[in-house]
N, C-alpha and C positions, 0 to 999 in steps of 0.2 A: 901128619895126623889129620889135617883138614885141607881141602882144596882152597888154596889161597886166592885163586882166581874167582871162585864162587864167593868167597868172603868179601873181596874187593868189589865185586859187582853188586852185592847186596848193599854195602855201605854207599856206593856211588848212586844207586837208585834212590836211597833215602836222601842223600845229599842234594840230588837234582830236584827233589820234590819236597822241600821243607814246608812245614805247617806250624802256625803259631799255637800257643798254649790253648788247650781245650778246643782246638780246631783240627786235631790230628786224625781226621777221618780216613784219608787215603793211607796214611802211615799205619793206622790200626788194621785196616783191611789187608794191607800187604803182609803185616806180621802174622795175622791169622791165616793167610794163604800159605805162607812159608811153613808155619807150624803144622798146617794140614798136610802139606807135601811130605813132612817128616813123620806123619802119623802120630803126632803128639796132641792129645786132647787139649783143647783151648777154648776160651770164651771171652767175649767182650763184656762191657758194662752198660749195655743199652745206649742211651744218649750220651753217656760220658765216654770220651775216647780212652783208649788203653786196652790192654789184653792181659790174660794170665794163662800160662800153659802148665801142665802137670805131668811129670814123669814119675812113675812108681817103680821102685826097685823090687827085687825078688824077696827081700826079707823085711821084717819090721824094724823100724828105726826112726830117727828124728826127721823133721822137715826142714830143708835148707831152701831159703829163698834167694834168688839172684835178681837184682833189680837193674833195669835200664830205663833211663829217661828218654823221651822220644820227641820232645818239642823243639822248635827252632826260635830264632830271634828276629825282631824287626830291624834287620840290617841288610843293606844292599851289598851283595858280594862283588868284590873287585878282582877276584882271581880269574885268570884266563886259562881255564882248564876245561876239558871236554864234559866234565860232570858238574859244572857250575850250576848254581841255582837257576831254575826255570820259573821261579815265582818272584815277580818284581817286589823288591823291598823286604824279602824274607830270606834268611840264610841259616844254615847249620853252622853258626860261628862259635859254638861251645862244645862241639864234638859229640852231640847226642846221636847223630847218625852212626858214628863209630861205636858208641856204647850199645846201641840196638843191634848192630851187626855182630858184635862180639858175643852178646848173650844168645843170639840166634845160632852163632857158630858153636857155642857150648851145647846148645840144644841138639844140633846136628851130630856132634861127636857122641853125645849120650844116646841119641836115637839109633845111631849105627850099631850100638851094642845091645839094643833092646831084645834082640833075638835070644841072647843069653845075658840078661842083666845081672851084674855082679855087685850091686850096691844095696845097702839096707836102708830103707827109708824112702823119702820123697823129695823131689826137686820141684820147687815152684818158681816159674819164670814170670816175673812181674815187669810188664812194659807200661811205664807210668807216664801219663800226660803232665803237662804244665809244671815242670820243675822251675822254669823261668818265672812263672807267676807265683811260685812258692806255695801253692796250695794243692798240687797234684797228689803228693804223697798222702796228705791228710784226707783228701777226697776219697782215695782208694781204700784207706784204712776204714773210713766210715762205711764203705761198701762191703767191708768184711774180707778184704784181700789177705789179711793175716790169719784168717780162720779157715777151717774146713778144707784141708787139715790145718791145724794150728802150726804156725811157723815157729821154729825153735831158734833159728839163727838166720841173719840176713846179711848178704854181701853186695857190694856195688863197686864200680870202677868209674874213673873219670880221666879223660885225656889230660896229660900233663905237659904243656908246651915248655915248662921250665926244666924238663928232664929230657935227655937224649933218648931216642928210640933204643930199646934194649935195657932201659932202666925202669925201676918201679920205686915209688915213694909211698910211705904209709904213715899216717898219724898214729902215734902210740896210744894216746888218749884224746887230749884236747885237739880239735881240728878246725872246724869252721865256726865263725862267729854267729851270735844271735843278731837278727836284723829287726829293727823297728823303723818305721817311716813317720815323718811329720809333715803336716801342712800348716802353714801360717798365712792367715788372711789379714792384711793391714788395711783398715778403712780410714781414709783421711778426708780432706776437703779439696776437691779438684779446683782448677782455675787456670788463669792465663799464665803462661811461662814468663811473661814480662812483669807480672805482679805477684811474685811468690809470697809476699807478706800477707796476702789475702787468702792464702791456702794453708792446709796442713798436709805437707807433702809426704805421701806414703812411700814414694820411691826412695827418697833420701833416708827415711826411717828404716826401710828395708835394707838399704845399702849398709847403714851402720850396724844393723842386726846381723847381716852376713859376716861382717868383720868380728863382731862381738862373739858370735858362736864359735869362732876358732879358738877362743880362750878357754872354752869349757874343758877340753881335754888337756891343753898345755898348762893350765893354771889351777885345775881342780882335781885331776886324777893323780894318784901316786905315779911317778915316772916309770916304775917297774910294771905297772898295769897297762893294759891296752884298751884303746877305744877310738872310735872315729865318729865325727860329726861332719857331714858333707852336705852342702846345698847343691842340688843338681838342677834346679829350675827356679827362675826368677822372672815373673811376668808382670809388666807394668807399662801402661801407656800405649797410645796408638799413633801419636804424631809428635813432632819435635817441639812444638811451641805450646803444648797443653800439659799442665801438671795433672796427672791422673787422680781419679777418686780412690782407686783400689790397687794394691800390689799383692801378689801371691808368691810365696816361697814354698818349695818342696825339697825334702832332703831325706837322708838316711842316717841312722845311728847303728853302729856295730860295736858289740861288746862281747867279752868272754866271761864276765862274771856279773851276778846280780848286783853286787856292790857298785861296780862301775856303772851299770845301767841306771841304778837309782840316783847316783850322783849326777849323771848327765841329764836325766829327765827333770830333776829338781832345778838344776841351773838353767836349763832351757826354759822352763816355765818362768823363772825369775827374770831372765833377760828379756823375755817377751813382755812381761808386765812392766819392766823398766823402760822399755821402748815406748810403751803407751804414755808413761809419765813424761819422758824426755821430749817427745815430739808432738804430744797432744793428739795422738791418733788412737784408734781402737783396734786391738789385735785379738784374733781368735786362733788358738792353738789346738790342733787335733793330732793326737798320737795314735798311730796305727800299728799295733803289735803284729809281728809277722812270723818269721821263722825262729825257732829256738836254736841254741847252739848245737852243732852237730859234733858229738864226741864219740870216738871209737871205744868199744869195749876192749880192754887191754888183753884179755885172753884171746879174743878173736883177732885183734891186730897182730899179736905175736904169732898166732897160727898162720896168718897171711904172710908175715915177714919170712917165716921159715919156708913156706911154699915158694915165695919169690926167690929166696936165696938158693934154694935147690934148683930152681929153673934157670936163673940167670947168673948165679954166683954172688957171694956176699958183697963184692966190690960194686955191684950194680943195684944194690938195694939200700935204701936209706930211710931213717926216721925223719919225717917232715916236721918243720916248725909250724905252729898254728897260723892260720890265715884269717884275714878280716873279711873274706868272701863268705857268702851264705850258701847253704845247701839244704834243700828240703828233705833230703834223706834223713835229716834230724828227727822227723816225725816217726820214721821207722826205728831209729836207734833208741828213741825214748820208749818205744813199745817192746822191743826185743833186743837181745844182744846182737851187735852187728859191727861192721867196719867197712870203710870206703878207702880205696887205694887209688893213687895217681899212676897212670901208665904213660911212660915217656913216649912222646911223639915228635920230638924236635929233631931236625936234621940240618945243621948249619951249612953243610956242603951244598945242599940243594935249595937253600933259602927258606926252608920251612922253620921259621923262628918267631912268627907273630903270635901275640898272646890271645887268650880266649876273648871272645866278643869283638875281635878285630874283623873288618871286612876282608882282610887278607889271611885270616886263619885257615890253616890246612894241616894235614897230618902226614907223616911218613907211614904209609899203610902197613909196613912191617909191624907196627904196633897192634894191628888187628889180630894177627896170628899169635903174638905174645899174650895179648889179653885173653884169647880163647884158651891157650895152654894154661895160663895162670888160674883161671876160674874153673877149668876142667879138672886140673890137679887138686884144687881146693875142694871141689865137690867130691871127688873120689876119696880124698883123704878123710873128709868129715863123715862120709856115709860108707866108707869101706869097712 
């Protein structure tokens, strides 16, 4: 149905030239160039990276949006492949190069039929920046990407290294977790490492707080609920014999319900205040709300499940359990009925088994053709 060599070349071009969130200028230009070659009307968003293409069928009908995220991660690639990243310290370690290639592949399949278009309605191709920063979807919504024409349903795909190539997994309803971030600044009284009694050690206070935070989920949430509190950054001190004045902690909170989120935020605030009293330091807590939970519309997810089963056979399609990862596709599914699917890309025989965000992440490129067929069939079925 599609030239797989073309598809692979497109993906490898993006993979070789990754760009960080809100810096995807080359990527945007290349997407617009390819859409232009396919005679698909497309436009960018001015100074904001990203693009949108529009294909109109012969008859009146709904508008289906297909979303691909286009940004990369601040990761140094360690794969020894011809298409490895040429940008130091930046890598497509989350498969967004593949997502972009797949949706361009769908666009190519549809454009090949435009001489005699046989679908009713409109296909809107959304190439979204900054998913890794978790604000790209919200930014494009504010730019009106879901209007003119108004999107009725939106679909997306994501590489799934937990699934073998030739498999597809779909969240029935609950999918990705809501994400919040926290920053904690602990102000103590610095001094000589040999005279700790003259100080108020923020480092020790922070170390105790890191341990205490692990009790929030284990001793406050109902065991059948899910939640995560993880500290990912702890900065304190400059040298070995000086007790620092300040320590800083940063971390993430992941939840699937407002009840769990409320419990975690309440206990986090209490533990921070308790640290002040216990260690004689001053603490400042900042909560940064980020991405809401990303839940599939059950009607849409069931529709995709049937498409995948028809394409690959029921034995190769599964309902996925919710994950604690976050996905800013959530902003789209809050605004319109939609669903996101995982497209298997693992190949144990060739060693393609590394997880998302790994410097060794790669895909079995047969996943590209499967992704194109999957979303092409979904488009035809919805607009047929």
